[in-house]
C-alpha positions as CSV (number, residue, x, y, z in Angstrom):
1,X,0.0,-0.1,-0.1
2,X,1.4,3.4,-0.9
3,X,0.5,6.8,0.5
4,X,-1.1,7.7,-3.0
5,X,-3.6,4.8,-2.4
6,X,-4.4,6.2,1.1
7,X,-6.0,9.1,2.9
8,X,-4.6,10.9,6.0
9,X,-6.4,9.9,9.0
10,X,-4.7,11.6,11.8
11,X,-1.5,11.6,14.0
12,X,-0.6,10.0,17.4
13,X,-0.1,13.0,19.6
14,X,0.4,11.5,23.0
15,X,0.7,8.3,25.3
16,X,-2.3,7.7,27.4
17,X,-1.5,5.0,29.8
18,X,1.4,2.9,31.2
19,X,0.0,0.0,29.3
20,X,1.0,1.4,25.9
21,X,-2.4,3.3,24.9
22,X,-2.0,6.4,22.6
23,X,-4.2,9.4,21.8
24,X,-4.9,10.1,18.1
25,X,-5.9,13.4,16.8
26,X,-8.2,12.4,14.0
27,X,-8.3,14.8,10.8
28,X,-12.3,14.4,10.4
29,X,-15.4,16.1,11.2
30,X,-17.0,12.9,12.3
31,X,-14.4,10.9,14.7
32,X,-17.3,8.5,15.6
33,X,-16.9,7.0,12.2
34,X,-13.6,5.6,13.2
35,X,-14.1,4.0,16.6
36,X,-14.7,0.4,15.2
37,X,-11.5,0.3,12.9
38,X,-9.6,-2.9,13.2
39,X,-6.4,-1.8,11.6
40,X,-4.5,1.3,10.3
41,X,-1.4,2.1,8.4
42,X,1.2,4.0,10.4
43,X,3.9,5.8,8.5
44,X,7.0,4.7,10.4
45,X,10.5,5.2,9.1
46,X,9.0,6.3,5.8
47,X,7.2,3.1,5.2
48,X,3.4,2.4,5.8
49,X,3.2,-0.3,8.5
50,X,-0.1,-2.1,9.3
51,X,-1.0,-2.0,12.9
52,X,-3.9,-3.5,14.6
53,X,-6.1,-2.2,17.3
54,X,-7.2,-4.2,20.4
55,X,-9.5,-1.3,21.4
56,X,-10.6,2.1,20.7
57,X,-12.8,4.6,22.0
58,X,-13.3,8.4,21.9
59,X,-11.7,10.6,24.4
60,X,-13.0,13.9,25.0
61,X,-15.1,13.8,21.6
62,X,-12.2,14.7,19.2
63,X,-9.4,12.3,20.2
64,X,-9.3,8.6,19.5
65,X,-7.8,6.7,22.6
66,X,-6.4,3.4,21.2
67,X,-4.6,0.3,22.4
68,X,-2.3,-1.1,19.5
69,X,-1.4,-4.8,19.4
70,X,2.2,-5.2,20.4
71,X,2.6,-1.7,22.0
72,X,2.6,-2.7,25.6
73,X,4.7,-0.1,27.4
74,X,5.1,3.7,27.6
75,X,8.2,3.4,25.9
76,X,6.7,1.7,22.9
77,X,3.9,4.3,23.0
78,X,6.5,7.0,23.2
79,X,8.1,5.8,20.0
80,X,5.0,6.2,18.2
81,X,4.2,9.7,19.1
82,X,4.2,11.9,15.8
83,X,3.5,9.2,13.5
84,X,0.9,9.6,11.0
85,X,-2.1,7.4,10.3
86,X,-3.6,6.4,6.9
87,X,-6.5,4.2,5.6
88,X,-7.1,3.0,2.1
89,X,-9.0,5.5,-0.2
90,X,-11.6,2.8,-0.5
91,X,-12.8,3.3,3.1
92,X,-13.7,6.9,2.9
93,X,-17.5,7.4,3.2
94,X,-19.4,8.2,0.2
95,X,-20.2,11.9,-0.4
96,X,-23.1,13.4,-2.0
97,X,-22.7,14.8,-5.4
98,X,-22.3,18.4,-4.3
99,X,-19.5,17.4,-1.9
100,X,-16.0,16.4,-2.4
101,X,-12.9,15.2,-0.8
102,X,-9.8,17.4,-1.5
103,X,-7.8,14.7,-3.5
104,X,-10.6,14.0,-5.8
105,X,-10.6,17.4,-7.4
106,X,-6.9,17.8,-8.3
107,X,-7.0,18.0,-11.9
108,X,-10.5,19.4,-12.3
109,X,-11.0,22.3,-14.7
110,X,-12.3,25.6,-13.2
111,X,-14.8,27.5,-15.1
112,X,-15.8,31.0,-13.8
113,X,-19.1,32.6,-14.7
114,X,-17.4,35.7,-15.8
115,X,-14.1,34.5,-17.2
116,X,-14.7,31.1,-18.5
117,X,-12.0,28.6,-18.2
118,X,-9.6,29.8,-15.6
119,X,-7.5,26.8,-15.3
120,X,-7.0,23.3,-13.6
121,X,-7.0,22.6,-9.8
122,X,-3.1,21.7,-8.8
123,X,-3.9,21.4,-5.0
124,X,-5.8,22.6,-2.2
125,X,-4.0,24.8,0.3
126,X,-5.8,24.2,3.8
127,X,-3.0,25.7,5.9
128,X,-4.9,29.0,5.9
129,X,-8.0,30.2,8.0
130,X,-9.9,29.1,4.7
131,X,-9.0,26.5,2.4
132,X,-8.0,27.7,-1.2
133,X,-8.4,26.2,-4.5
134,X,-4.8,26.5,-6.1
135,X,-5.4,26.9,-9.7
136,X,-2.8,26.9,-12.6
137,X,-3.6,29.1,-15.8
138,X,-0.7,29.0,-18.3
139,X,2.1,30.4,-16.1
140,X,-0.1,32.1,-13.6
141,X,-1.2,30.6,-10.1
142,X,-4.6,31.5,-9.0
143,X,-6.0,31.3,-5.6
144,X,-9.7,31.2,-4.8
145,X,-11.2,30.8,-1.4
146,X,-13.2,27.5,-1.2
147,X,-16.4,29.3,-0.1
148,X,-19.8,27.6,-0.7
149,X,-21.1,30.7,-2.0
150,X,-18.7,30.7,-5.0
151,X,-19.2,27.2,-5.7
152,X,-22.1,26.9,-8.3
153,X,-21.8,23.4,-9.5
154,X,-19.3,20.4,-9.1
155,X,-19.5,18.2,-12.1
156,X,-17.7,15.1,-11.2
157,X,-18.3,13.2,-14.4
158,X,-16.7,15.9,-16.7
159,X,-14.2,16.9,-13.8
160,X,-15.2,20.5,-13.8
161,X,-16.1,22.9,-11.0
162,X,-18.1,26.0,-11.8
163,X,-17.5,29.1,-9.9
164,X,-19.0,32.5,-9.6
165,X,-16.4,34.6,-8.1
166,X,-16.7,38.2,-6.7
167,X,-15.9,41.0,-9.2
168,X,-12.1,41.6,-9.5
169,X,-10.8,38.5,-7.9
170,X,-9.7,36.7,-11.1
171,X,-8.6,40.1,-12.4
172,X,-5.9,40.3,-9.5
173,X,-4.2,37.4,-11.0
174,X,-4.8,37.6,-14.9
175,X,-4.9,41.4,-15.3
């Protein structure tokens, strides 16, 4: 299994008990979907290594408390802190037609109501307060806030997103 075949689930952030339990910060709005997992891939020494859960439960609603097989001491758990967790893309829950996962829309063409074809989505920048579409048009980079009010339609079969952007926004980049 490679990282390209997986999605980022979260990160082990701390140890929880002297028996090797860990706390996992999940990167999801619905952590309860992941309380029944049997296994997960952990990025360890630049490899994805499968680990199996003995038990899991939600801790303070956003963290997953987990007992991982063969992690039986504080030292073992300490060694896992900071490791990232992944699951196969096939395990992502299905979304409605008007919803998308970030990885799904890379390569989509972006059509603006005023400017027409403004390029192709090369990535999503979610390190800012509001996620941004990163769009490449010829040799120019365009950043558009990922705002529900701007998204008119998501056409998954034709790999196209239709936007209605505020006046002047696209001109900042193309003008």
